[in-house]
C-alpha positions as CSV (number, residue, x, y, z in Angstrom):
1,M,26.7,40.5,-25.7
2,L,26.3,39.1,-22.5
3,H,28.8,41.0,-20.6
4,H,28.1,44.6,-22.6
5,I,24.8,43.6,-20.6
6,C,25.6,42.1,-17.0
7,R,28.1,44.9,-16.8
8,K,24.6,47.5,-18.1
9,L,23.0,45.2,-15.4
10,A,25.5,45.9,-12.5
11,S,25.1,49.6,-13.4
12,V,21.6,50.0,-12.6
13,L,21.7,48.1,-9.3
14,I,24.7,50.7,-8.3
15,A,22.5,53.6,-8.9
16,L,19.8,52.0,-7.2
17,V,22.1,52.0,-4.6
18,F,23.0,54.8,-4.1
19,T,19.6,56.1,-4.5
20,A,18.0,54.1,-2.0
21,S,20.9,55.9,0.2
22,A,20.6,58.9,-0.5
23,V,16.6,58.4,0.3
24,A,17.2,57.2,3.3
25,M,19.5,59.8,4.8
26,D,16.9,62.3,3.9
27,A,14.5,60.7,5.7
28,P,12.8,62.3,8.9
29,A,14.0,60.6,11.9
30,A,12.0,58.0,13.6
31,S,10.4,58.1,16.9
32,A,11.7,54.8,19.5
33,D,7.5,53.9,18.0
34,G,8.4,54.2,14.5
35,C,6.3,57.3,13.2
36,V,7.3,60.2,11.6
37,F,6.6,63.7,11.2
38,V,6.5,64.8,7.3
39,L,6.6,67.8,5.6
40,G,3.5,70.3,6.8
41,F,3.7,68.4,10.1
42,A,7.4,68.2,10.5
43,S,7.7,72.1,10.3
44,L,4.5,72.2,12.6
45,H,5.9,70.1,15.1
46,A,9.7,71.9,14.9
47,L,8.4,75.2,15.7
48,I,6.6,74.2,18.9
49,P,8.6,70.6,20.0
50,D,8.0,70.8,23.7
51,I,4.4,71.4,22.5
52,T,2.8,68.6,19.8
53,G,4.8,66.2,22.0
54,A,6.6,63.2,20.2
55,C,4.3,61.0,17.9
56,A,2.4,58.8,19.0
57,D,1.2,57.3,14.7
58,N,2.1,57.8,11.5
59,E,-0.2,60.5,9.1
60,S,-2.7,59.2,8.3
61,H,-5.8,60.2,6.2
62,N,-9.6,60.9,6.6
63,P,-11.9,59.5,3.3
64,D,-14.7,61.9,3.9
65,N,-12.9,65.6,3.7
66,G,-9.8,64.7,2.6
67,D,-8.1,65.9,6.1
68,A,-4.6,64.3,7.2
69,I,-4.1,64.0,11.4
70,Q,-1.2,62.8,13.0
71,H,-1.7,61.5,16.9
72,T,0.4,63.1,18.9
73,T,1.8,61.9,22.6
74,N,0.2,66.0,23.4
75,G,-2.3,65.5,21.0
76,L,-3.7,66.3,17.6
77,L,-2.0,67.5,14.8
78,V,-4.5,68.5,11.4
79,W,-4.0,69.5,8.6
80,R,-7.6,70.1,7.2
81,K,-7.7,69.9,3.1
82,A,-10.4,73.0,3.1
83,D,-7.9,75.9,3.7
84,N,-4.6,73.9,3.4
85,G,-4.7,75.4,7.4
86,T,-2.0,72.7,9.3
87,A,-2.8,73.0,12.6
88,F,-2.1,71.0,16.2
89,T,-4.6,71.2,18.9
90,D,-4.1,70.2,22.9
91,G,-7.7,69.7,22.3
92,F,-8.4,73.2,24.2
93,W,-5.6,75.5,22.4
94,S,-5.5,75.2,18.3
95,W,-1.8,76.5,17.3
96,V,-2.6,77.5,13.8
97,H,0.8,77.8,10.9
98,G,-1.3,80.4,8.6
99,P,-0.4,83.3,6.3
100,D,0.7,85.0,9.6
101,G,2.4,82.7,11.1
102,L,2.3,80.3,13.6
103,E,-0.8,81.7,16.0
104,Q,-2.4,80.3,18.9
105,R,-6.0,80.8,19.2
106,L,-9.2,78.8,21.6
107,N,-10.5,75.6,19.7
108,T,-14.1,77.7,20.5
109,V,-13.1,80.2,17.7
110,R,-11.3,80.4,14.2
111,F,-9.5,82.9,12.2
112,A,-11.1,84.8,9.6
113,W,-9.1,83.0,7.3
114,E,-9.8,79.6,8.5
115,S,-12.3,77.9,6.8
116,N,-14.8,78.1,9.2
117,P,-18.2,75.1,8.2
118,D,-19.8,75.4,12.1
119,N,-19.6,79.1,11.8
120,L,-17.7,79.8,15.2
121,P,-17.0,83.6,16.6
122,V,-13.8,84.6,14.1
123,V,-11.2,85.8,16.1
124,T,-10.6,89.7,16.3
125,A,-9.4,91.5,19.6
126,D,-12.9,91.7,21.6
127,I,-14.0,88.4,21.0
128,G,-11.3,86.4,20.9
129,A,-10.6,88.0,24.5
130,A,-13.7,87.0,25.4
131,A,-13.7,83.6,24.2
132,A,-10.4,83.5,25.7
133,A,-12.0,84.8,29.4
134,Q,-15.2,82.4,29.4
135,G,-12.2,79.6,28.2
136,C,-9.9,80.0,31.1
137,A,-11.7,80.4,33.3
138,R,-14.5,77.7,32.8
139,A,-10.4,75.5,32.7
140,I,-9.6,77.1,36.5
141,A,-13.1,76.2,38.0
142,A,-13.4,73.0,36.6
143,T,-9.1,72.3,38.4
144,A,-9.8,75.0,41.0
145,G,-7.7,73.1,43.8
146,T,-5.9,70.7,42.0
147,P,-2.6,70.4,40.9
148,G,-4.0,71.0,37.1
149,Q,-4.9,74.4,38.1
150,A,-1.3,75.5,38.4
151,F,-0.8,74.5,34.6
152,V,-3.5,75.7,33.4
153,T,-3.1,79.0,34.8
154,A,0.9,78.8,34.3
155,N,-0.1,78.4,30.1
156,C,-3.5,80.5,30.0
157,G,-1.5,83.0,29.2
158,Q,1.9,81.1,26.3
159,S,1.1,83.9,23.7
160,T,3.8,82.4,20.8
161,G,2.6,85.3,18.3
162,G,-0.2,86.9,15.9
163,Q,-3.3,88.9,17.0
164,G,-5.3,85.8,17.9
165,S,-2.7,85.2,20.9
166,A,-2.2,88.3,22.1
167,A,-6.7,89.0,22.2
168,A,-5.7,85.0,24.0
169,A,-3.2,85.9,26.2
170,Q,-5.3,88.9,27.4
171,G,-8.6,87.2,27.9
172,C,-6.7,84.3,29.9
173,A,-4.8,87.5,32.3
174,Q,-8.5,88.4,32.7
175,A,-10.3,85.1,33.8
176,I,-7.0,84.7,35.9
177,A,-7.4,88.1,38.0
178,A,-10.5,86.8,38.7
179,T,-10.2,84.7,40.1
180,K,-7.9,85.3,42.3
């Protein structure tokens, strides 16, 4: 009887070791700080790794609204419970992973499918271009004569696809042309 129990216990321990090894092999790679991107944040980071940068901490949750956030070296990853949207922001631009794939917009506008409790302008070709032109003009003016102006000017026209991105790129091109 004791022999049977020991044999059973040994097989359970072996199964646990193999399960732990398999889970460890599927775990995302940790950064030097020990943080990782998981699930939707890992997917978004994989699409735009140079834009998001490396993780600066692990995902945490806002107890008031249920949103998830994760700081990166270049900004903030956000999952909004209200619309199940995953996005990255650098504080000026947002890259939003939604029903039309990855789209880029200014933080001062929203796509029609996004939750919009602050009633920000909704991106259409006209509103998106105007908002982008205003935002880029402010960014270029604020960095005029500094090394930052080259960065703003170079990144203002960056587009990752989608209606909002096209409008933003067009608006930025107009803003840049107006400052020359």
